[in-house]
C-alpha positions, 0 to 999 in steps of 0.5 A: 500499500502506497503511503504518503505523509507530509509533515513541515508545515505551518504560520510563517511572515511574508519573506520567511521559510518552511522545510515540508518533508514526505515520507513515503513506503509502498513503493520504490521511492528511488525509482519513482518521480515525485511531486509536489502539488498545493491547493488553497481554498477556492482554487484549483489544485496547482502543480509546485514541483516535480524532481525526477528519479533517473537523473534528479532532474527538477521543474517548477511552476514559473509562481515558485521558481527561485524560492523553492527547492525540491529534493529528495533522499532515497536513503531513507524515502523521503521527499522535501520541499524549501520554501524561502522568500514565502509570500501570502500567495504561498497560503495552501494546502501542499500534497505530496504525489505519486501516480495517482496518489497523494498524502493528506497534505500540511497547511503552510500560512503564509501571514503578518 
């Protein structure tokens, strides 16, 4: 059974930073592309970033490019998302995902 568990969200001021983690099990993490997405209240799910398994190549949505960094630790079966220079519009529930599965999410709130 695929399990994805996000953590690390919280309340942060604009310009602040957070590190999100996603612990995984039930599949071969080291061979699986992984994705972060987010959903703000009243809005549709938005793709944020992907990290590929074969070469570690990364991709970002234009709205987060240069501020967010996706990474993975294959030894720990864990995915990360470093969020820097946060803006109020980054407030959302953040999900990690693979294939058709995603976790329960972790809430990020950016507010002064």
